[in-house]
N, CA, C and O atoms as a Maestro MAE file, in Angstrom:
{
 s_m_m2io_version
 :::
 2.0.0
}

f_m_ct {
 s_m_title
 :::
 protein
 m_atom[320] {
  # First column is atom index #
  i_m_mmod_type
  r_m_x_coord
  r_m_y_coord
  r_m_z_coord
  i_m_residue_number
  s_m_chain_name
  s_m_pdb_residue_name
  s_m_pdb_atom_name
  i_m_atomic_number
  :::
  1 25 -5.328 25.963 34.806 1 A "MET " " N  " 7
  2 3 -6.262 25.603 33.756 1 A "MET " " CA " 6
  3 2 -5.517 25.554 32.425 1 A "MET " " C  " 6
  4 15 -4.749 26.458 32.097 1 A "MET " " O  " 8
  5 25 -5.749 24.507 31.677 2 A "THR " " N  " 7
  6 3 -5.064 24.321 30.402 2 A "THR " " CA " 6
  7 2 -6.024 24.597 29.250 2 A "THR " " C  " 6
  8 15 -7.156 24.115 29.233 2 A "THR " " O  " 8
  9 25 -5.546 25.381 28.295 3 A "ASP " " N  " 7
  10 3 -6.357 25.633 27.106 3 A "ASP " " CA " 6
  11 2 -6.263 24.441 26.167 3 A "ASP " " C  " 6
  12 15 -5.166 23.956 25.888 3 A "ASP " " O  " 8
  13 25 -7.377 23.976 25.688 4 A "ALA " " N  " 7
  14 3 -7.398 22.865 24.742 4 A "ALA " " CA " 6
  15 2 -7.014 23.378 23.358 4 A "ALA " " C  " 6
  16 15 -7.443 24.452 22.935 4 A "ALA " " O  " 8
  17 25 -6.205 22.596 22.669 5 A "VAL " " N  " 7
  18 3 -5.790 22.956 21.315 5 A "VAL " " CA " 6
  19 2 -6.854 22.471 20.344 5 A "VAL " " C  " 6
  20 15 -7.270 21.313 20.392 5 A "VAL " " O  " 8
  21 25 -7.290 23.356 19.468 6 A "GLU " " N  " 7
  22 3 -8.276 22.979 18.458 6 A "GLU " " CA " 6
  23 2 -7.564 22.657 17.154 6 A "GLU " " C  " 6
  24 15 -6.747 23.438 16.667 6 A "GLU " " O  " 8
  25 25 -7.885 21.491 16.592 7 A "TYR " " N  " 7
  26 3 -7.283 21.082 15.330 7 A "TYR " " CA " 6
  27 2 -8.249 21.304 14.179 7 A "TYR " " C  " 6
  28 15 -9.457 21.104 14.307 7 A "TYR " " O  " 8
  29 25 -7.694 21.720 13.063 8 A "ILE " " N  " 7
  30 3 -8.456 21.910 11.831 8 A "ILE " " CA " 6
  31 2 -8.140 20.734 10.926 8 A "ILE " " C  " 6
  32 15 -6.985 20.534 10.548 8 A "ILE " " O  " 8
  33 25 -9.139 19.965 10.579 9 A "GLN " " N  " 7
  34 3 -8.988 18.768 9.746 9 A "GLN " " CA " 6
  35 2 -9.028 19.164 8.274 9 A "GLN " " C  " 6
  36 15 -9.874 19.958 7.863 9 A "GLN " " O  " 8
  37 25 -8.120 18.615 7.486 10 A "SER " " N  " 7
  38 3 -8.124 18.877 6.046 10 A "SER " " CA " 6
  39 2 -9.232 18.077 5.365 10 A "SER " " C  " 6
  40 15 -9.515 16.946 5.761 10 A "SER " " O  " 8
  41 25 -9.858 18.659 4.345 11 A "PRO " " N  " 7
  42 3 -10.830 17.892 3.564 11 A "PRO " " CA " 6
  43 2 -10.153 16.825 2.697 11 A "PRO " " C  " 6
  44 15 -10.836 16.014 2.071 11 A "PRO " " O  " 8
  45 25 -8.820 16.820 2.658 12 A "LEU " " N  " 7
  46 3 -8.083 15.831 1.856 12 A "LEU " " CA " 6
  47 2 -7.796 14.542 2.621 12 A "LEU " " C  " 6
  48 15 -7.229 13.609 2.052 12 A "LEU " " O  " 8
  49 25 -8.174 14.469 3.902 13 A "CYS " " N  " 7
  50 3 -8.001 13.231 4.667 13 A "CYS " " CA " 6
  51 2 -8.741 12.106 3.948 13 A "CYS " " C  " 6
  52 15 -9.821 12.315 3.395 13 A "CYS " " O  " 8
  53 25 -8.150 10.917 3.961 14 A "GLN " " N  " 7
  54 3 -8.775 9.807 3.254 14 A "GLN " " CA " 6
  55 2 -8.184 8.475 3.680 14 A "GLN " " C  " 6
  56 15 -7.116 8.415 4.290 14 A "GLN " " O  " 8
  57 25 -8.900 7.411 3.347 15 A "ASP " " N  " 7
  58 3 -8.386 6.063 3.534 15 A "ASP " " CA " 6
  59 2 -7.583 5.669 2.310 15 A "ASP " " C  " 6
  60 15 -7.875 6.094 1.193 15 A "ASP " " O  " 8
  61 25 -6.555 4.840 2.538 16 A "PHE " " N  " 7
  62 3 -5.734 4.300 1.455 16 A "PHE " " CA " 6
  63 2 -5.693 2.799 1.646 16 A "PHE " " C  " 6
  64 15 -5.340 2.317 2.722 16 A "PHE " " O  " 8
  65 25 -6.049 2.056 0.613 17 A "SER " " N  " 7
  66 3 -6.060 0.598 0.683 17 A "SER " " CA " 6
  67 2 -5.143 0.008 -0.369 17 A "SER " " C  " 6
  68 15 -5.117 0.453 -1.516 17 A "SER " " O  " 8
  69 25 -4.388 -1.004 0.043 18 A "ALA " " N  " 7
  70 3 -3.517 -1.751 -0.863 18 A "ALA " " CA " 6
  71 2 -3.139 -3.052 -0.179 18 A "ALA " " C  " 6
  72 15 -3.042 -3.111 1.047 18 A "ALA " " O  " 8
  73 25 -2.930 -4.074 -0.955 19 A "GLU " " N  " 7
  74 3 -2.474 -5.375 -0.448 19 A "GLU " " CA " 6
  75 2 -3.361 -5.895 0.678 19 A "GLU " " C  " 6
  76 15 -2.876 -6.562 1.593 19 A "GLU " " O  " 8
  77 25 -4.655 -5.595 0.616 20 A "GLY " " N  " 7
  78 3 -5.591 -6.084 1.622 20 A "GLY " " CA " 6
  79 2 -5.574 -5.324 2.940 20 A "GLY " " C  " 6
  80 15 -6.217 -5.740 3.903 20 A "GLY " " O  " 8
  81 25 -4.846 -4.215 2.990 21 A "LEU " " N  " 7
  82 3 -4.753 -3.415 4.206 21 A "LEU " " CA " 6
  83 2 -5.249 -2.001 3.940 21 A "LEU " " C  " 6
  84 15 -5.148 -1.501 2.820 21 A "LEU " " O  " 8
  85 25 -5.783 -1.364 4.970 22 A "THR " " N  " 7
  86 3 -6.248 0.013 4.844 22 A "THR " " CA " 6
  87 2 -5.653 0.852 5.962 22 A "THR " " C  " 6
  88 15 -5.630 0.435 7.120 22 A "THR " " O  " 8
  89 25 -5.172 2.039 5.605 23 A "VAL " " N  " 7
  90 3 -4.701 3.020 6.577 23 A "VAL " " CA " 6
  91 2 -5.434 4.329 6.319 23 A "VAL " " C  " 6
  92 15 -5.976 4.553 5.237 23 A "VAL " " O  " 8
  93 25 -5.439 5.183 7.329 24 A "ASN " " N  " 7
  94 3 -6.065 6.488 7.191 24 A "ASN " " CA " 6
  95 2 -4.971 7.541 7.065 24 A "ASN " " C  " 6
  96 15 -4.054 7.600 7.884 24 A "ASN " " O  " 8
  97 25 -5.077 8.368 6.034 25 A "ILE " " N  " 7
  98 3 -4.184 9.512 5.877 25 A "ILE " " CA " 6
  99 2 -4.869 10.683 6.567 25 A "ILE " " C  " 6
  100 15 -5.911 11.164 6.121 25 A "ILE " " O  " 8
  101 25 -4.268 11.132 7.662 26 A "ASP " " N  " 7
  102 3 -4.843 12.199 8.469 26 A "ASP " " CA " 6
  103 2 -3.976 13.446 8.322 26 A "ASP " " C  " 6
  104 15 -2.772 13.399 8.577 26 A "ASP " " O  " 8
  105 25 -4.574 14.549 7.917 27 A "ILE " " N  " 7
  106 3 -3.867 15.811 7.706 27 A "ILE " " CA " 6
  107 2 -4.602 16.874 8.515 27 A "ILE " " C  " 6
  108 15 -5.805 17.072 8.341 27 A "ILE " " O  " 8
  109 25 -3.884 17.551 9.392 28 A "TYR " " N  " 7
  110 3 -4.514 18.526 10.269 28 A "TYR " " CA " 6
  111 2 -3.510 19.598 10.676 28 A "TYR " " C  " 6
  112 15 -2.304 19.449 10.479 28 A "TYR " " O  " 8
  113 25 -4.027 20.669 11.242 29 A "ARG " " N  " 7
  114 3 -3.174 21.761 11.726 29 A "ARG " " CA " 6
  115 2 -3.900 22.498 12.836 29 A "ARG " " C  " 6
  116 15 -5.097 22.310 13.051 29 A "ARG " " O  " 8
  117 25 -3.163 23.331 13.528 30 A "THR " " N  " 7
  118 3 -3.792 24.267 14.447 30 A "THR " " CA " 6
  119 2 -3.924 25.586 13.702 30 A "THR " " C  " 6
  120 15 -3.426 25.733 12.585 30 A "THR " " O  " 8
  121 25 -4.582 26.519 14.315 31 A "GLU " " N  " 7
  122 3 -4.759 27.821 13.685 31 A "GLU " " CA " 6
  123 2 -3.418 28.500 13.400 31 A "GLU " " C  " 6
  124 15 -3.311 29.311 12.479 31 A "GLU " " O  " 8
  125 25 -2.398 28.167 14.194 32 A "ASP " " N  " 7
  126 3 -1.101 28.831 14.098 32 A "ASP " " CA " 6
  127 2 0.014 27.956 13.524 32 A "ASP " " C  " 6
  128 15 1.179 28.349 13.576 32 A "ASP " " O  " 8
  129 25 -0.310 26.788 12.982 33 A "SER " " N  " 7
  130 3 0.749 25.902 12.501 33 A "SER " " CA " 6
  131 2 0.542 25.513 11.041 33 A "SER " " C  " 6
  132 15 -0.528 25.711 10.464 33 A "SER " " O  " 8
  133 25 1.601 24.952 10.466 34 A "ASP " " N  " 7
  134 3 1.485 24.342 9.144 34 A "ASP " " CA " 6
  135 2 0.794 22.983 9.296 34 A "ASP " " C  " 6
  136 15 0.464 22.560 10.404 34 A "ASP " " O  " 8
  137 25 0.583 22.314 8.168 35 A "TRP " " N  " 7
  138 3 -0.140 21.036 8.151 35 A "TRP " " CA " 6
  139 2 0.720 19.906 8.690 35 A "TRP " " C  " 6
  140 15 1.910 19.816 8.387 35 A "TRP " " O  " 8
  141 25 0.107 19.048 9.490 36 A "ILE " " N  " 7
  142 3 0.745 17.877 10.076 36 A "ILE " " CA " 6
  143 2 0.208 16.647 9.356 36 A "ILE " " C  " 6
  144 15 -0.990 16.542 9.090 36 A "ILE " " O  " 8
  145 25 1.108 15.721 9.045 37 A "LEU " " N  " 7
  146 3 0.731 14.492 8.341 37 A "LEU " " CA " 6
  147 2 0.893 13.301 9.272 37 A "LEU " " C  " 6
  148 15 1.924 13.135 9.924 37 A "LEU " " O  " 8
  149 25 -0.145 12.476 9.320 38 A "GLU " " N  " 7
  150 3 -0.138 11.276 10.147 38 A "GLU " " CA " 6
  151 2 -0.832 10.157 9.376 38 A "GLU " " C  " 6
  152 15 -1.886 10.367 8.775 38 A "GLU " " O  " 8
  153 25 -0.238 8.976 9.398 39 A "ILE " " N  " 7
  154 3 -0.874 7.791 8.815 39 A "ILE " " CA " 6
  155 2 -1.200 6.851 9.963 39 A "ILE " " C  " 6
  156 15 -0.330 6.507 10.763 39 A "ILE " " O  " 8
  157 25 -2.468 6.435 10.039 40 A "VAL " " N  " 7
  158 3 -2.959 5.627 11.157 40 A "VAL " " CA " 6
  159 2 -3.514 4.315 10.627 40 A "VAL " " C  " 6
  160 15 -4.305 4.306 9.684 40 A "VAL " " O  " 8
  161 25 -3.092 3.184 11.244 41 A "ASP " " N  " 7
  162 3 -3.604 1.885 10.809 41 A "ASP " " CA " 6
  163 2 -4.864 1.511 11.585 41 A "ASP " " C  " 6
  164 15 -5.320 2.269 12.440 41 A "ASP " " O  " 8
  165 25 -5.421 0.344 11.285 42 A "ALA " " N  " 7
  166 3 -6.689 -0.099 11.881 42 A "ALA " " CA " 6
  167 2 -6.596 -0.304 13.393 42 A "ALA " " C  " 6
  168 15 -7.611 -0.249 14.087 42 A "ALA " " O  " 8
  169 25 -5.374 -0.542 13.914 43 A "ASP " " N  " 7
  170 3 -5.184 -0.735 15.348 43 A "ASP " " CA " 6
  171 2 -4.769 0.555 16.054 43 A "ASP " " C  " 6
  172 15 -4.356 0.534 17.214 43 A "ASP " " O  " 8
  173 25 -4.881 1.662 15.352 44 A "ASN " " N  " 7
  174 3 -4.566 2.991 15.886 44 A "ASN " " CA " 6
  175 2 -3.072 3.235 16.083 44 A "ASN " " C  " 6
  176 15 -2.689 4.147 16.816 44 A "ASN " " O  " 8
  177 25 -2.219 2.426 15.435 45 A "ASN " " N  " 7
  178 3 -0.786 2.716 15.405 45 A "ASN " " CA " 6
  179 2 -0.600 3.851 14.409 45 A "ASN " " C  " 6
  180 15 -1.251 3.872 13.364 45 A "ASN " " O  " 8
  181 25 0.279 4.792 14.720 46 A "SER " " N  " 7
  182 3 0.419 5.922 13.810 46 A "SER " " CA " 6
  183 2 1.869 6.259 13.508 46 A "SER " " C  " 6
  184 15 2.775 5.999 14.299 46 A "SER " " O  " 8
  185 25 2.052 6.842 12.349 47 A "THR " " N  " 7
  186 3 3.325 7.392 11.913 47 A "THR " " CA " 6
  187 2 3.083 8.874 11.654 47 A "THR " " C  " 6
  188 15 2.243 9.241 10.832 47 A "THR " " O  " 8
  189 25 3.825 9.723 12.361 48 A "VAL " " N  " 7
  190 3 3.672 11.166 12.220 48 A "VAL " " CA " 6
  191 2 4.965 11.722 11.638 48 A "VAL " " C  " 6
  192 15 6.056 11.411 12.115 48 A "VAL " " O  " 8
  193 25 4.836 12.531 10.623 49 A "TRP " " N  " 7
  194 3 5.994 13.169 10.006 49 A "TRP " " CA " 6
  195 2 6.504 14.267 10.933 49 A "TRP " " C  " 6
  196 15 5.712 15.013 11.509 49 A "TRP " " O  " 8
  197 25 7.819 14.366 11.079 50 A "GLU " " N  " 7
  198 3 8.414 15.424 11.891 50 A "GLU " " CA " 6
  199 2 8.294 16.776 11.194 50 A "GLU " " C  " 6
  200 15 8.050 17.796 11.837 50 A "GLU " " O  " 8
  201 25 8.468 16.774 9.872 51 A "ASP " " N  " 7
  202 3 8.352 18.008 9.106 51 A "ASP " " CA " 6
  203 2 6.881 18.320 8.868 51 A "ASP " " C  " 6
  204 15 6.065 17.420 8.669 51 A "ASP " " O  " 8
  205 25 6.560 19.590 8.892 52 A "HIS " " N  " 7
  206 3 5.197 20.028 8.602 52 A "HIS " " CA " 6
  207 2 5.150 20.580 7.185 52 A "HIS " " C  " 6
  208 15 6.195 20.836 6.587 52 A "HIS " " O  " 8
  209 25 3.958 20.766 6.645 53 A "PHE " " N  " 7
  210 3 3.766 21.124 5.245 53 A "PHE " " CA " 6
  211 2 3.015 22.444 5.132 53 A "PHE " " C  " 6
  212 15 2.111 22.727 5.918 53 A "PHE " " O  " 8
  213 25 3.401 23.251 4.140 54 A "GLU " " N  " 7
  214 3 2.744 24.540 3.940 54 A "GLU " " CA " 6
  215 2 1.295 24.380 3.495 54 A "GLU " " C  " 6
  216 15 0.436 25.189 3.846 54 A "GLU " " O  " 8
  217 25 1.027 23.316 2.710 55 A "THR " " N  " 7
  218 3 -0.339 23.083 2.236 55 A "THR " " CA " 6
  219 2 -0.758 21.654 2.551 55 A "THR " " C  " 6
  220 15 0.077 20.761 2.693 55 A "THR " " O  " 8
  221 25 -2.065 21.456 2.656 56 A "ASP " " N  " 7
  222 3 -2.566 20.101 2.869 56 A "ASP " " CA " 6
  223 2 -2.359 19.239 1.630 56 A "ASP " " C  " 6
  224 15 -2.202 18.023 1.738 56 A "ASP " " O  " 8
  225 25 -2.359 19.861 0.458 57 A "ALA " " N  " 7
  226 3 -2.105 19.117 -0.782 57 A "ALA " " CA " 6
  227 2 -0.683 18.558 -0.803 57 A "ALA " " C  " 6
  228 15 -0.467 17.438 -1.266 57 A "ALA " " O  " 8
  229 25 0.282 19.324 -0.308 58 A "ALA " " N  " 7
  230 3 1.669 18.849 -0.240 58 A "ALA " " CA " 6
  231 2 1.784 17.681 0.742 58 A "ALA " " C  " 6
  232 15 2.529 16.733 0.493 58 A "ALA " " O  " 8
  233 25 1.060 17.743 1.842 59 A "ALA " " N  " 7
  234 3 1.062 16.650 2.810 59 A "ALA " " CA " 6
  235 2 0.463 15.384 2.200 59 A "ALA " " C  " 6
  236 15 1.006 14.295 2.379 59 A "ALA " " O  " 8
  237 25 -0.641 15.519 1.490 60 A "LEU " " N  " 7
  238 3 -1.267 14.367 0.837 60 A "LEU " " CA " 6
  239 2 -0.333 13.759 -0.197 60 A "LEU " " C  " 6
  240 15 -0.207 12.536 -0.275 60 A "LEU " " O  " 8
  241 25 0.317 14.585 -0.983 61 A "GLU " " N  " 7
  242 3 1.256 14.089 -1.992 61 A "GLU " " CA " 6
  243 2 2.392 13.298 -1.338 61 A "GLU " " C  " 6
  244 15 2.788 12.247 -1.843 61 A "GLU " " O  " 8
  245 25 2.913 13.798 -0.224 62 A "GLU " " N  " 7
  246 3 3.972 13.094 0.512 62 A "GLU " " CA " 6
  247 2 3.471 11.745 1.023 62 A "GLU " " C  " 6
  248 15 4.182 10.745 0.928 62 A "GLU " " O  " 8
  249 25 2.264 11.711 1.557 63 A "ALA " " N  " 7
  250 3 1.703 10.462 2.079 63 A "ALA " " CA " 6
  251 2 1.548 9.430 0.970 63 A "ALA " " C  " 6
  252 15 1.952 8.277 1.126 63 A "ALA " " O  " 8
  253 25 0.966 9.842 -0.142 64 A "LEU " " N  " 7
  254 3 0.756 8.901 -1.247 64 A "LEU " " CA " 6
  255 2 2.077 8.409 -1.823 64 A "LEU " " C  " 6
  256 15 2.203 7.235 -2.169 64 A "LEU " " O  " 8
  257 25 3.064 9.298 -1.928 65 A "ASP " " N  " 7
  258 3 4.386 8.889 -2.405 65 A "ASP " " CA " 6
  259 2 5.014 7.870 -1.456 65 A "ASP " " C  " 6
  260 15 5.552 6.855 -1.899 65 A "ASP " " O  " 8
  261 25 4.944 8.141 -0.147 66 A "ALA " " N  " 7
  262 3 5.522 7.232 0.846 66 A "ALA " " CA " 6
  263 2 4.830 5.873 0.812 66 A "ALA " " C  " 6
  264 15 5.494 4.839 0.888 66 A "ALA " " O  " 8
  265 25 3.508 5.866 0.700 67 A "LEU " " N  " 7
  266 3 2.769 4.600 0.664 67 A "LEU " " CA " 6
  267 2 3.104 3.801 -0.589 67 A "LEU " " C  " 6
  268 15 3.197 2.575 -0.535 67 A "LEU " " O  " 8
  269 25 3.285 4.475 -1.701 68 A "LYS " " N  " 7
  270 3 3.626 3.770 -2.946 68 A "LYS " " CA " 6
  271 2 5.066 3.277 -2.928 68 A "LYS " " C  " 6
  272 15 5.343 2.171 -3.391 68 A "LYS " " O  " 8
  273 25 5.990 4.082 -2.400 69 A "GLN " " N  " 7
  274 3 7.405 3.700 -2.389 69 A "GLN " " CA " 6
  275 2 7.719 2.648 -1.335 69 A "GLN " " C  " 6
  276 15 8.446 1.692 -1.608 69 A "GLN " " O  " 8
  277 25 7.178 2.816 -0.133 70 A "GLU " " N  " 7
  278 3 7.504 1.923 0.975 70 A "GLU " " CA " 6
  279 2 6.517 0.784 1.135 70 A "GLU " " C  " 6
  280 15 6.827 -0.231 1.760 70 A "GLU " " O  " 8
  281 25 5.323 0.948 0.570 71 A "GLY " " N  " 7
  282 3 4.282 -0.061 0.711 71 A "GLY " " CA " 6
  283 2 3.475 0.171 1.963 71 A "GLY " " C  " 6
  284 15 3.979 0.697 2.955 71 A "GLY " " O  " 8
  285 25 2.225 -0.224 1.913 72 A "VAL " " N  " 7
  286 3 1.317 -0.001 3.040 72 A "VAL " " CA " 6
  287 2 1.770 -0.780 4.282 72 A "VAL " " C  " 6
  288 15 1.501 -0.354 5.405 72 A "VAL " " O  " 8
  289 25 2.457 -1.919 4.093 73 A "HIS " " N  " 7
  290 3 2.923 -2.718 5.238 73 A "HIS " " CA " 6
  291 2 3.867 -1.930 6.143 73 A "HIS " " C  " 6
  292 15 3.938 -2.198 7.343 73 A "HIS " " O  " 8
  293 25 4.587 -0.971 5.587 74 A "ALA " " N  " 7
  294 3 5.518 -0.171 6.385 74 A "ALA " " CA " 6
  295 2 4.791 0.708 7.397 74 A "ALA " " C  " 6
  296 15 5.407 1.206 8.340 74 A "ALA " " O  " 8
  297 25 3.503 0.902 7.214 75 A "PHE " " N  " 7
  298 3 2.727 1.785 8.078 75 A "PHE " " CA " 6
  299 2 1.676 1.042 8.897 75 A "PHE " " C  " 6
  300 15 0.776 1.664 9.462 75 A "PHE " " O  " 8
  301 25 1.782 -0.273 8.964 76 A "VAL " " N  " 7
  302 3 0.812 -1.081 9.693 76 A "VAL " " CA " 6
  303 2 1.510 -1.835 10.817 76 A "VAL " " C  " 6
  304 15 2.549 -2.463 10.612 76 A "VAL " " O  " 8
  305 25 0.926 -1.762 12.000 77 A "GLY " " N  " 7
  306 3 1.431 -2.526 13.143 77 A "GLY " " CA " 6
  307 2 2.583 -1.844 13.843 77 A "GLY " " C  " 6
  308 15 3.085 -0.811 13.399 77 A "GLY " " O  " 8
  309 25 2.990 -2.440 14.944 78 A "SER " " N  " 7
  310 3 4.142 -1.937 15.679 78 A "SER " " CA " 6
  311 2 5.294 -2.907 15.444 78 A "SER " " C  " 6
  312 15 5.102 -4.120 15.372 78 A "SER " " O  " 8
  313 25 6.458 -2.364 15.329 79 A "PHE " " N  " 7
  314 3 7.641 -3.178 15.028 79 A "PHE " " CA " 6
  315 2 8.588 -3.115 16.211 79 A "PHE " " C  " 6
  316 15 9.433 -2.226 16.313 79 A "PHE " " O  " 8
  317 25 8.423 -4.094 17.112 80 A "SER " " N  " 7
  318 3 9.296 -4.096 18.289 80 A "SER " " CA " 6
  319 2 10.260 -5.241 18.226 80 A "SER " " C  " 6
  320 15 11.078 -5.409 19.130 80 A "SER " " O  " 8
  :::
 }
 m_bond[319] {
  # First column is bond index #
  i_m_from
  i_m_to
  i_m_order
  :::
  1 1 2 1
  2 2 3 1
  3 3 4 2
  4 3 5 1
  5 5 6 1
  6 6 7 1
  7 7 8 2
  8 7 9 1
  9 9 10 1
  10 10 11 1
  11 11 12 2
  12 11 13 1
  13 13 14 1
  14 14 15 1
  15 15 16 2
  16 15 17 1
  17 17 18 1
  18 18 19 1
  19 19 20 2
  20 19 21 1
  21 21 22 1
  22 22 23 1
  23 23 24 2
  24 23 25 1
  25 25 26 1
  26 26 27 1
  27 27 28 2
  28 27 29 1
  29 29 30 1
  30 30 31 1
  31 31 32 2
  32 31 33 1
  33 33 34 1
  34 34 35 1
  35 35 36 2
  36 35 37 1
  37 37 38 1
  38 38 39 1
  39 39 40 2
  40 39 41 1
  41 41 42 1
  42 42 43 1
  43 43 44 2
  44 43 45 1
  45 45 46 1
  46 46 47 1
  47 47 48 2
  48 47 49 1
  49 49 50 1
  50 50 51 1
  51 51 52 2
  52 51 53 1
  53 53 54 1
  54 54 55 1
  55 55 56 2
  56 55 57 1
  57 57 58 1
  58 58 59 1
  59 59 60 2
  60 59 61 1
  61 61 62 1
  62 62 63 1
  63 63 64 2
  64 63 65 1
  65 65 66 1
  66 66 67 1
  67 67 68 2
  68 67 69 1
  69 69 70 1
  70 70 71 1
  71 71 72 2
  72 71 73 1
  73 73 74 1
  74 74 75 1
  75 75 76 2
  76 75 77 1
  77 77 78 1
  78 78 79 1
  79 79 80 2
  80 79 81 1
  81 81 82 1
  82 82 83 1
  83 83 84 2
  84 83 85 1
  85 85 86 1
  86 86 87 1
  87 87 88 2
  88 87 89 1
  89 89 90 1
  90 90 91 1
  91 91 92 2
  92 91 93 1
  93 93 94 1
  94 94 95 1
  95 95 96 2
  96 95 97 1
  97 97 98 1
  98 98 99 1
  99 99 100 2
  100 99 101 1
  101 101 102 1
  102 102 103 1
  103 103 104 2
  104 103 105 1
  105 105 106 1
  106 106 107 1
  107 107 108 2
  108 107 109 1
  109 109 110 1
  110 110 111 1
  111 111 112 2
  112 111 113 1
  113 113 114 1
  114 114 115 1
  115 115 116 2
  116 115 117 1
  117 117 118 1
  118 118 119 1
  119 119 120 2
  120 119 121 1
  121 121 122 1
  122 122 123 1
  123 123 124 2
  124 123 125 1
  125 125 126 1
  126 126 127 1
  127 127 128 2
  128 127 129 1
  129 129 130 1
  130 130 131 1
  131 131 132 2
  132 131 133 1
  133 133 134 1
  134 134 135 1
  135 135 136 2
  136 135 137 1
  137 137 138 1
  138 138 139 1
  139 139 140 2
  140 139 141 1
  141 141 142 1
  142 142 143 1
  143 143 144 2
  144 143 145 1
  145 145 146 1
  146 146 147 1
  147 147 148 2
  148 147 149 1
  149 149 150 1
  150 150 151 1
  151 151 152 2
  152 151 153 1
  153 153 154 1
  154 154 155 1
  155 155 156 2
  156 155 157 1
  157 157 158 1
  158 158 159 1
  159 159 160 2
  160 159 161 1
  161 161 162 1
  162 162 163 1
  163 163 164 2
  164 163 165 1
  165 165 166 1
  166 166 167 1
  167 167 168 2
  168 167 169 1
  169 169 170 1
  170 170 171 1
  171 171 172 2
  172 171 173 1
  173 173 174 1
  174 174 175 1
  175 175 176 2
  176 175 177 1
  177 177 178 1
  178 178 179 1
  179 179 180 2
  180 179 181 1
  181 181 182 1
  182 182 183 1
  183 183 184 2
  184 183 185 1
  185 185 186 1
  186 186 187 1
  187 187 188 2
  188 187 189 1
  189 189 190 1
  190 190 191 1
  191 191 192 2
  192 191 193 1
  193 193 194 1
  194 194 195 1
  195 195 196 2
  196 195 197 1
  197 197 198 1
  198 198 199 1
  199 199 200 2
  200 199 201 1
  201 201 202 1
  202 202 203 1
  203 203 204 2
  204 203 205 1
  205 205 206 1
  206 206 207 1
  207 207 208 2
  208 207 209 1
  209 209 210 1
  210 210 211 1
  211 211 212 2
  212 211 213 1
  213 213 214 1
  214 214 215 1
  215 215 216 2
  216 215 217 1
  217 217 218 1
  218 218 219 1
  219 219 220 2
  220 219 221 1
  221 221 222 1
  222 222 223 1
  223 223 224 2
  224 223 225 1
  225 225 226 1
  226 226 227 1
  227 227 228 2
  228 227 229 1
  229 229 230 1
  230 230 231 1
  231 231 232 2
  232 231 233 1
  233 233 234 1
  234 234 235 1
  235 235 236 2
  236 235 237 1
  237 237 238 1
  238 238 239 1
  239 239 240 2
  240 239 241 1
  241 241 242 1
  242 242 243 1
  243 243 244 2
  244 243 245 1
  245 245 246 1
  246 246 247 1
  247 247 248 2
  248 247 249 1
  249 249 250 1
  250 250 251 1
  251 251 252 2
  252 251 253 1
  253 253 254 1
  254 254 255 1
  255 255 256 2
  256 255 257 1
  257 257 258 1
  258 258 259 1
  259 259 260 2
  260 259 261 1
  261 261 262 1
  262 262 263 1
  263 263 264 2
  264 263 265 1
  265 265 266 1
  266 266 267 1
  267 267 268 2
  268 267 269 1
  269 269 270 1
  270 270 271 1
  271 271 272 2
  272 271 273 1
  273 273 274 1
  274 274 275 1
  275 275 276 2
  276 275 277 1
  277 277 278 1
  278 278 279 1
  279 279 280 2
  280 279 281 1
  281 281 282 1
  282 282 283 1
  283 283 284 2
  284 283 285 1
  285 285 286 1
  286 286 287 1
  287 287 288 2
  288 287 289 1
  289 289 290 1
  290 290 291 1
  291 291 292 2
  292 291 293 1
  293 293 294 1
  294 294 295 1
  295 295 296 2
  296 295 297 1
  297 297 298 1
  298 298 299 1
  299 299 300 2
  300 299 301 1
  301 301 302 1
  302 302 303 1
  303 303 304 2
  304 303 305 1
  305 305 306 1
  306 306 307 1
  307 307 308 2
  308 307 309 1
  309 309 310 1
  310 310 311 1
  311 311 312 2
  312 311 313 1
  313 313 314 1
  314 314 315 1
  315 315 316 2
  316 315 317 1
  317 317 318 1
  318 318 319 1
  319 319 320 2
  :::
 }
}
């Protein structure tokens, strides 16, 4: 029997729109972990940061910085 992991969602999760595209900034953790940052596009493609964050605010700041520096297109679609 496998125990299901329960995730705690940050109240700072939000949509980010630019250049006609929207992605979801998802910030979550388990009871025993730091905050995990994930950006998800409309087709459910996601980018997950390897490093975790001590606070959800730090994760949000990283997401917004990355979206502004790299552009929303860098987080949309799959690049094969």
